[in-house]
MILOVO-893745 format. One record per residue (C-alpha): residue in one letter; z, x, y. Coordinates in pm, 1 decimal, decimal comma. Layout:
# residues N
SITE  type        c3        c1        c2
SITE     A         Z         X         Y
...
# end
This chain:
# residues 250
SITE  type        c3        c1        c2
SITE     M   17756,8    9898,3   -6508,7
SITE     T   17880,7    9541,1   -6482,5
SITE     S   17721,1    9503,4   -6137,6
SITE     A   17405,0    9698,2   -6217,9
SITE     K   17065,7    9536,6   -6201,5
SITE     S   16911,1    9463,7   -6543,7
SITE     C   16582,6    9617,9   -6663,8
SITE     I   16295,8    9456,7   -6854,0
SITE     T   16238,8    9757,8   -7078,5
SITE     P   16476,3   10031,1   -7200,1
SITE     M   16265,8   10322,8   -7078,9
SITE     S   15980,2   10386,6   -6840,4
SITE     T   15649,1   10485,6   -6989,1
SITE     S   15620,2   10768,6   -6737,1
SITE     L   15959,0   10928,8   -6798,9
SITE     D   15956,4   11291,8   -6911,9
SITE     L   16293,8   11384,9   -7061,2
SITE     Y   16200,4   11753,5   -7061,6
SITE     T   16178,0   11770,9   -6681,4
SITE     I   16405,7   12048,9   -6547,1
SITE     A   16712,5   11898,0   -6385,4
SITE     P   17076,2   11985,2   -6312,8
SITE     P   17318,6   11946,5   -6603,4
SITE     F   17522,8   11631,5   -6626,8
SITE     N   17877,8   11705,0   -6519,1
SITE     D   18056,8   11519,7   -6798,7
SITE     P   17883,8   11567,7   -7139,7
SITE     S   18171,8   11391,2   -7318,6
SITE     I   18083,6   11058,9   -7150,4
SITE     Y   17720,2   11110,3   -7241,3
SITE     C   17819,9   11176,3   -7602,7
SITE     R   18037,2   10865,1   -7625,6
SITE     L   17777,7   10641,3   -7470,7
SITE     V   17501,8   10764,3   -7697,0
SITE     G   17727,2   10727,7   -7999,9
SITE     S   17801,8   10368,1   -7906,7
SITE     L   17429,1   10300,2   -7862,8
SITE     Q   17356,2   10445,6   -8205,3
SITE     Y   17599,1   10202,7   -8351,1
SITE     L   17430,7    9915,2   -8173,4
SITE     T   17090,2   10001,6   -8322,6
SITE     F   17220,7    9857,1   -8650,4
SITE     T   17146,4    9513,2   -8501,0
SITE     R   16906,3    9593,7   -8218,5
SITE     P   16585,1    9756,4   -8348,1
SITE     D   16435,7    9713,9   -7996,9
SITE     I   16641,0   10009,3   -7868,1
SITE     A   16618,4   10236,9   -8180,2
SITE     F   16340,7   10461,6   -8046,6
SITE     F   16499,0   10505,7   -7706,9
SITE     V   16841,7   10585,7   -7845,3
SITE     N   16675,8   10838,2   -8076,4
SITE     C   16517,4   11004,0   -7771,4
SITE     V   16840,7   11046,1   -7568,5
SITE     S   17027,1   11156,5   -7885,1
SITE     Q   16822,5   11475,4   -7893,0
SITE     F   16993,2   11595,2   -7578,2
SITE     I   17351,0   11520,9   -7672,5
SITE     H   17458,8   11887,4   -7674,3
SITE     K   17328,1   11970,3   -7322,9
SITE     P   17242,1   11659,9   -7121,9
SITE     T   17104,0   11668,9   -6773,8
SITE     V   17120,6   11407,1   -6497,3
SITE     I   16778,7   11278,4   -6605,7
SITE     H   16907,8   11216,5   -6957,3
SITE     F   17208,3   11031,4   -6822,6
SITE     S   16980,3   10816,7   -6606,7
SITE     A   16784,4   10732,6   -6916,8
SITE     V   17103,0   10625,2   -7093,9
SITE     K   17200,8   10411,9   -6799,1
SITE     R   16859,8   10242,3   -6803,4
SITE     I   16915,6   10149,5   -7173,4
SITE     L   17252,4    9998,5   -7071,9
SITE     R   17088,2    9805,9   -6791,1
SITE     Y   16835,4    9670,9   -7036,4
SITE     L   17114,5    9563,2   -7273,0
SITE     R   17302,4    9400,8   -6982,6
SITE     G   16999,8    9172,8   -6936,5
SITE     T   16969,1    9091,7   -7305,7
SITE     P   17322,9    9043,1   -7432,9
SITE     T   17243,2    8749,4   -7657,0
SITE     L   16936,7    8891,1   -7833,7
SITE     G   16989,2    8926,9   -8206,8
SITE     I   16851,1    8876,6   -8556,2
SITE     K   16838,3    8526,8   -8696,5
SITE     F   16811,1    8507,1   -9073,6
SITE     R   16594,7    8217,1   -9196,8
SITE     K   16523,0    8068,5   -9535,4
SITE     G   16194,1    8163,0   -9687,8
SITE     S   16015,7    8346,2   -9961,3
SITE     F   16148,2    8674,2  -10104,0
SITE     S   15838,2    8871,9  -10018,1
SITE     L   15899,8    9231,1   -9915,0
SITE     Q   15680,0    9380,0   -9645,5
SITE     T   15697,6    9673,1   -9405,6
SITE     F   15523,1    9766,9   -9084,2
SITE     C   15475,4   10137,2   -9032,2
SITE     D   15340,4   10349,3   -8746,4
SITE     S   15353,3   10692,6   -8587,2
SITE     N   15293,3   10843,0   -8245,5
SITE     W   15093,6   11161,6   -8298,7
SITE     A   15221,9   11461,8   -8100,3
SITE     G   15417,5   11227,4   -7881,2
SITE     D   15694,3   11478,6   -7799,2
SITE     T   15577,1   11668,0   -7494,4
SITE     Y   15795,6   11974,0   -7573,0
SITE     D   15713,1   12065,4   -7935,4
SITE     R   15434,9   11814,9   -8004,7
SITE     C   15606,4   11669,3   -8310,5
SITE     S   15520,1   11311,6   -8392,7
SITE     T   15755,1   11014,9   -8422,5
SITE     S   15759,8   10785,6   -8725,8
SITE     G   15879,3   10426,2   -8719,7
SITE     F   15900,6   10144,2   -8966,1
SITE     I   16057,9    9804,9   -8998,0
SITE     A   16103,8    9621,3   -9329,4
SITE     F   16116,0    9247,0   -9375,5
SITE     L   16248,5    9031,2   -9658,2
SITE     G   16058,8    8713,1   -9599,8
SITE     S   16060,4    8666,0   -9223,2
SITE     N   16385,7    8856,3   -9177,7
SITE     P   16405,1    9217,8   -9059,5
SITE     I   16645,5    9404,2   -9289,7
SITE     S   16578,6    9774,0   -9236,1
SITE     W   16425,3    9989,2   -8964,5
SITE     S   16396,9   10348,2   -8853,6
SITE     S   16268,9   10557,8   -8566,2
SITE     K   16267,0   10931,0   -8639,9
SITE     K   16101,4   11242,4   -8505,9
SITE     Q   15897,3   11426,1   -8769,9
SITE     S   16032,0   11774,3   -8848,3
SITE     T   15691,1   11946,8   -8856,3
SITE     V   15388,2   11950,9   -8628,7
SITE     S   15088,9   11756,8   -8761,4
SITE     R   14745,4   11904,2   -8700,9
SITE     S   14574,8   11566,6   -8687,5
SITE     S   14660,5   11203,1   -8625,2
SITE     T   14575,2   11122,2   -8989,0
SITE     E   14823,6   11383,6   -9108,0
SITE     A   15097,7   11247,1   -8879,9
SITE     E   15017,6   10887,1   -8989,5
SITE     Y   15020,4   10991,0   -9355,9
SITE     R   15358,9   11164,9   -9326,0
SITE     S   15492,8   10843,3   -9173,8
SITE     L   15328,1   10642,7   -9452,7
SITE     A   15495,9   10862,9   -9718,2
SITE     T   15841,8   10842,0   -9557,3
SITE     T   15808,8   10468,1   -9529,7
SITE     T   15694,8   10435,5   -9890,1
SITE     V   16014,5   10615,1  -10002,9
SITE     D   16231,8   10371,7   -9806,7
SITE     L   16033,2   10068,0   -9912,8
SITE     Y   16054,7   10167,9  -10277,1
SITE     W   16432,6   10215,7  -10243,0
SITE     I   16462,4    9867,9  -10089,5
SITE     R   16255,8    9728,9  -10371,6
SITE     Q   16485,4    9881,0  -10627,1
SITE     L   16792,5    9748,7  -10442,5
SITE     V   16650,2    9397,8  -10434,7
SITE     C   16580,4    9416,9  -10805,9
SITE     D   16932,2    9540,9  -10876,0
SITE     L   17058,3    9230,0  -10689,5
SITE     H   16847,5    9019,1  -10930,1
SITE     V   16628,3    8884,5  -10645,9
SITE     P   16282,9    8806,7  -10789,6
SITE     L   15981,0    8949,4  -10609,2
SITE     K   15669,6    8766,7  -10711,2
SITE     T   15432,3    9025,3  -10559,9
SITE     S   15439,5    9397,2  -10495,0
SITE     P   15584,7    9507,6  -10158,0
SITE     T   15324,3    9525,4   -9882,9
SITE     L   15300,0    9803,3   -9626,0
SITE     W   15104,6    9711,4   -9312,0
SITE     Y   14938,5   10002,0   -9130,5
SITE     D   14695,5   10034,4   -8843,1
SITE     N   14529,1   10363,9   -8948,1
SITE     V   14226,7   10323,1   -9171,6
SITE     S   14205,3   10694,4   -9255,7
SITE     A   14566,7   10708,6   -9380,6
SITE     I   14511,1   10398,3   -9601,3
SITE     S   14190,1   10541,0   -9737,4
SITE     L   14369,7   10865,4   -9815,3
SITE     A   14630,8   10673,4  -10015,3
SITE     H   14360,9   10521,8  -10233,6
SITE     N   14109,9   10802,3  -10265,9
SITE     P   14196,6   11113,6  -10473,3
SITE     I   13876,8   11285,1  -10363,9
SITE     F   14049,3   11371,4  -10035,3
SITE     H   14290,0   11599,4  -10222,1
SITE     A   14137,4   11933,2  -10115,7
SITE     R   14154,9   11841,0   -9746,9
SITE     I   14529,6   11773,1   -9740,3
SITE     K   14686,8   12054,0   -9945,9
SITE     H   14959,0   12105,3   -9680,3
SITE     I   15084,4   11748,5   -9738,4
SITE     K   15019,4   11758,4  -10115,3
SITE     I   15366,1   11632,1  -10221,1
SITE     D   15350,5   11333,5   -9988,9
SITE     Y   14999,9   11257,7  -10101,6
SITE     H   15083,2   11253,8  -10474,8
SITE     F   15393,9   11047,7  -10423,6
SITE     V   15214,2   10777,5  -10229,5
SITE     W   14900,3   10780,9  -10447,5
SITE     K   15102,6   10728,8  -10765,6
SITE     K   15286,9   10434,2  -10619,9
SITE     V   14955,1   10276,6  -10529,0
SITE     L   14803,3   10358,5  -10867,8
SITE     R   15097,1   10189,5  -11043,2
SITE     K   15073,5    9892,9  -10803,6
SITE     D   15434,5    9944,1  -10702,0
SITE     I   15325,5    9908,4  -10342,2
SITE     S   15011,3    9774,3  -10176,6
SITE     F   14875,2    9886,8   -9841,2
SITE     R   14711,9    9651,9   -9596,2
SITE     Y   14540,2    9712,7   -9261,4
SITE     I   14671,7    9548,1   -8947,4
SITE     S   14537,2    9577,6   -8594,0
SITE     S   14734,0    9793,8   -8347,2
SITE     N   14798,0    9487,2   -8131,1
SITE     N   14998,1    9332,7   -8412,8
SITE     Q   15168,1    9648,0   -8533,7
SITE     L   15539,8    9565,2   -8502,8
SITE     A   15645,7    9924,1   -8570,5
SITE     D   15480,8   10038,1   -8248,3
SITE     I   15802,6    9949,3   -8069,9
SITE     L   15975,1   10223,1   -8274,1
SITE     T   15744,3   10510,3   -8187,7
SITE     K   15702,0   10526,1   -7810,3
SITE     P   15777,2   10358,1   -7475,2
SITE     L   15552,3   10059,3   -7414,6
SITE     L   15441,8    9867,9   -7110,4
SITE     S   15659,4    9563,8   -7049,4
SITE     P   15410,2    9290,6   -7170,5
SITE     T   15351,9    9470,2   -7502,0
SITE     F   15718,4    9558,4   -7545,8
SITE     L   15836,3    9203,5   -7484,1
SITE     R   15571,0    9058,9   -7711,0
SITE     L   15670,2    9279,6   -8003,7
SITE     R   16042,7    9246,1   -7934,7
SITE     D   16025,1    8868,9   -7937,8
SITE     K   15877,9    8885,8   -8292,5
SITE     L   16182,0    9078,8   -8414,4
SITE     L   16476,9    8926,6   -8221,2
SITE     T   16560,7    8577,1   -8101,3
SITE     Q   16784,7    8420,0   -7842,3
SITE     P   17040,2    8174,2   -7971,0
SITE     Q   16963,4    7812,3   -7892,3
SITE     S   17188,9    7673,1   -7624,3
SITE     S   17402,1    7384,0   -7729,5
SITE     V   17381,5    7064,8   -7524,9
# end
């Protein structure tokens, strides 16, 4: 891969990983590469979703899956110096959360993604396929909201244990008005019995003011990069808000 041409994005928006193709002739190489990429996601949230995708085929990869892995490597080859730069600032805790409803073309499960910031610094992120099929976009978004609330509350407790003062409640930024309304409105209870546990957990956190929800437009939703492949202009715009290039010394 040292002589391979770099790519602007880690994955094409038109790629279908479920396309029937011949099996890859050396699954052990595929396994090792994906394992290394998973390790790299600890510092590179921009590839978390894509590594999550190729990880689903680790037991029986095809040549298409291996090509997808190689594209991620080609993307990394073109961005070797990208990283997280920690800056001084306020100790406000905020999270961006999103989901891609029925995004998996095989089983129509949705993908949840979130990224948490302490001040202006990203400190935790996740891209994960939901285990159940959601019957509406609101249901998928609310499942993502509940999962993110759990992680955000855990981070809040960890920060408190480290004796770091938080002047305001953690903020969760979301781009789905219906999901936010559901978190604040107990009248919706009868309509969402199948996600009753998630509903009550989130609603009580809001009621106690442990967490506050805020709306953000889809164009500014940073977690979008963790839920689906994006066109290069959108991907690069969101990525550059998460990662930085080191300044060259003169």
